[in-house]
Each structure stands twice: as C-alpha cells, then as structure tokens.
FITORRO-462690 format. One line per 10 residues: their letters; for each residue y, x, z of N, C-alpha, C. Coordinates in steps of 0.02 Angstrom, whole numbers, plus 50000, padded with zeros to 5 digits. Atoms other than C-alpha are relative to their C-alpha. Layout:
<recs>
A = Y/X/Z/Y/X/Z/Y/X/Z  ...
</recs>
This chain:
<recs>
MHQLGLFAPQ = 49938/49995/50038/50775/48183/49619/50004/50070/49969  49994/49937/50036/50805/48319/49489/50073/50022/49999  49932/49975/49998/50957/48426/49513/50010/50054/49947  49986/49951/50052/51033/48523/49369/50027/50063/50032  49974/49937/49975/51068/48705/49400/50074/50008/49982  49929/49986/50012/51244/48773/49404/50013/50021/49929  49990/49974/50067/51219/48855/49235/49963/49960/49946  50033/50043/50049/51129/48711/49149/50049/49984/49944  49953/50013/50055/51202/48681/48976/50028/49929/50006  49966/50065/50000/51327/48541/48966/49984/49965/49934
PPRLEPVDPN = 50012/50035/50064/51298/48405/48837/50057/50016/49952  49948/49985/50048/51392/48432/48676/50055/49947/50004  49944/50047/50002/51562/48354/48664/50006/49975/49929  49997/50028/50066/51541/48244/48513/50061/49953/49997  49940/50041/50009/51705/48173/48456/49990/49960/49936  50009/50039/50061/51725/48040/48322/50011/50041/49938  49990/49968/50064/51709/48098/48143/50068/49979/49972  49935/50013/50031/51878/48111/48059/49991/50009/49924  50014/49993/50072/51849/48072/47873/50050/50044/49962  49949/49959/50034/52010/48163/47827/50012/50066/50038
GPVIQGEPDI = 49990/49941/49960/51991/48303/47954/49982/50064/49962  50011/49936/50034/51982/48488/47910/49930/50029/50012  50058/49957/49991/51832/48600/47884/50024/50071/49989  49979/49929/50006/51836/48790/47887/50000/50020/49927  49994/49972/50067/51898/48864/47726/49981/50074/50005  50022/49931/49995/51815/49030/47692/49937/50004/50042  50062/49989/49961/51676/49104/47798/50010/49981/50072  49998/50014/49928/51639/49037/47971/49987/50065/50039  50010/49940/49959/51628/49159/48117/49929/50027/49997  50071/49979/50000/51437/49161/48117/49961/49955/49953
VLRLPHPRLA = 50046/50038/50043/51310/49108/47986/49930/50027/50012  50071/49984/49992/51124/49106/48026/49964/49969/49942  50027/50024/50063/51031/49092/47863/49927/50020/49991  50068/49986/50019/50849/49077/47813/49998/49996/49924  49994/50001/50073/50849/49130/47631/49940/49965/49966  50053/50029/50042/50751/49036/47499/49969/50058/49961  50032/49943/50035/50623/49150/47416/50019/50006/49926  49986/49997/50072/50676/49104/47238/50069/49972/49982  49939/50036/50020/50830/48992/47235/50063/50030/50032  49936/49971/49977/51014/49032/47264/50019/49973/50070
WPLAEIELHQ = 49981/50028/49935/51034/48917/47416/49948/50016/50053  50049/49984/49947/50953/48949/47585/49954/49941/50015  50045/50052/49975/50804/48854/47653/50034/49964/50058  49965/50030/49943/50906/48825/47812/50059/50044/50018  49940/49963/49983/51075/48874/47878/50034/49966/50059  49959/50023/49944/51176/48859/48037/50067/50037/49995  49933/49970/49999/51364/48888/48035/50030/49987/50069  49967/50005/49935/51458/48922/48197/50070/50028/49993  49930/49978/50005/51645/48939/48216/50037/49980/50064  49962/50015/49940/51761/48951/48364/50065/49965/49982
HEDGRWMWAT = 49940/50039/50011/51897/48820/48363/50059/50034/50034  49940/49969/49971/52076/48869/48405/50008/49987/50075  49996/50013/49927/52056/48789/48578/49946/50034/50041  50052/49961/49966/51909/48904/48620/49931/49970/49998  50067/50030/50005/51768/48780/48597/49967/50023/49936  50039/49981/50058/51629/48813/48472/49977/49938/49962  50022/50055/50044/51585/48701/48324/49939/50024/49962  50058/49982/50040/51425/48696/48222/49991/49952/49942  50021/50040/50058/51357/48632/48058/49932/50027/49978  50065/49979/50023/51184/48637/47981/49988/49978/49928
GTCGGGYKVG = 50020/50019/50067/51103/48626/47811/49929/50022/49985  50067/49982/50025/50933/48629/47727/49998/49988/49925  50013/50009/50072/50881/48650/47547/50062/49991/49958  49939/50005/50039/51057/48672/47482/50046/49943/50018  49958/50055/49976/51123/48517/47570/50023/50013/50070  49973/49991/49933/51218/48499/47731/50074/49988/50000  49929/50010/49995/51396/48505/47785/50033/50064/50025  49961/49940/49982/51532/48636/47815/50026/49991/50070  49976/50003/49931/51580/48677/47994/50074/49986/50002  49929/50014/49990/51745/48609/48055/50011/49944/50050
PKWGNFAATQ = 49985/50051/49950/51831/48495/48179/49990/49929/49973  50010/50066/50033/51810/48351/48054/49940/49963/50029  50063/50030/49981/51633/48321/48118/49995/49984/50074  50001/50015/49928/51671/48317/48304/49945/50034/50039  50053/49962/49966/51531/48440/48349/50030/50057/50039  49970/49949/49958/51599/48540/48496/49955/50016/50059  50036/49976/49940/51516/48643/48632/50044/50051/50035  49959/49954/49960/51589/48749/48771/49990/50073/49982  50014/49930/50016/51503/48911/48718/49964/50006/49933  50036/49986/50062/51431/48992/48564/49926/49988/50008
QEATRYAAAE = 50071/50009/49988/51257/48989/48642/49982/49925/50000  50013/50072/49999/51267/48802/48675/50005/49970/49929  49992/50026/50069/51331/48767/48498/49939/50021/49959  50060/49977/50036/51185/48871/48430/49940/49956/50017  50057/50043/49980/51059/48769/48530/50007/49929/49971  49991/50067/50028/51135/48603/48475/49988/50000/49924  50011/49994/50072/51135/48661/48294/49925/50008/49986  50071/49990/50010/50954/48718/48310/49962/49934/50010  50031/50065/49989/50904/48549/48380/50012/49953/49941  49982/50041/50058/50994/48463/48237/49960/50022/49939
LLDAAQKLGS = 50039/49973/50056/50908/48576/48111/49927/49982/50006  50070/50018/49989/50737/48544/48188/49990/49926/49985  50005/50072/50015/50768/48357/48179/50002/49988/49925  49995/50007/50073/50818/48373/47996/49935/50023/49967  50063/49975/50027/50660/48474/47961/49944/49951/50011  50052/50050/49986/50551/48342/48044/50004/49944/49949  49990/50054/50048/50626/48212/47926/49988/50022/49928  50003/49973/50067/50620/48324/47774/49930/49994/49971  50069/50002/50025/50432/48342/47755/49991/50047/49941  50013/49953/50055/50349/48461/47634/49998/49961/49934
GHCVTAAQLE = 50001/50031/50066/50359/48426/47448/50068/49977/49977  49932/50021/50019/50542/48371/47452/50035/50055/49963  49969/49941/50032/50621/48538/47417/49968/50064/50026  50032/49942/49969/50506/48652/47516/49925/49990/50001  50072/50003/49990/50324/48695/47531/49986/49990/50074  50020/50009/49930/50228/48663/47691/50015/50065/50040  49987/49937/49966/50242/48848/47735/50075/50011/50011  49928/49993/49993/50430/48849/47704/50027/49952/50053  49980/50048/49949/50450/48693/47811/49984/50027/50069  50017/49970/49935/50359/48782/47953/50047/50058/50017
SIKALARGFL = 49951/49947/49989/50478/48929/47930/50066/49973/50026  49938/50032/49977/50628/48813/47951/49992/49979/50073  50013/50023/49931/50551/48737/48108/49997/50060/50048  50005/49940/49957/50512/48911/48178/50069/50030/50012  49932/49976/49992/50691/48967/48147/50037/49958/50053  49965/50043/49953/50759/48816/48239/49974/50007/50071  50030/49994/49932/50637/48830/48384/50019/50067/50032  49981/49935/49973/50686/49013/48403/50067/50001/50036  49935/50004/49969/50860/48961/48456/50003/49948/50055  50000/50052/49948/50809/48820/48573/49983/50029/50068
</recs>
C-alpha cells in the first residue's frame, strides 16, 4: 500500500466552468512567459492569480492562444506552488498535442516542454 506524505500536493479543485463567469481584468498576480523570438505573442504563458478566498487560479496559453485566468474556468488550487504545477502539466499536455510546424519550430516546441517540465 502506498501512503501519501503529509505534504503531498492535493488534487486541484476543479469546479464547473461558468460560461458567464468573470476573468481577471488587468494583469494577473504572476505571469510566467516564454517569449517568441520574432512575434508579439509568447510561445507559452502561465497566468496565476490569487482568488479573493485565498485559493490560487491558473490559466495557460501557447502560440498566442489560450485563456485568461479567472474563476470562470474553475481551476483552483490551495497554494501558488500547486497552481503552478497544475498549469505546467496543462501546458505540457498542450505542447504534446501542438506538434512542431503548427506555430512553432521543433526547437521552440522543445523550449515550451522544457519550461513546463521545469515547474513540475
């Protein structure tokens, strides 16, 4: 039997998406960005923001697409570190599906994956 440690991360509290719910207007508390070498949008981005109830929310994006952080999406974690890990896992999953040639080169895709793995 495998026993989780006292400080093992708790699973994210995913709440239902609220199509009319709010997103953060203005800048989120933390933005982790991998800049694109030539274009205006980043290759990858993680947004983190602390909700008014103390929980942390996250959002991710690649190649200029993604979504804005906010309670609308139901992505909640107990701590900023946990939210960062969940966002990194989401970003890595998106990068696996993205594939080179879509909006990034093979080297840029590896940079996105390396960024995400660095937070896992």
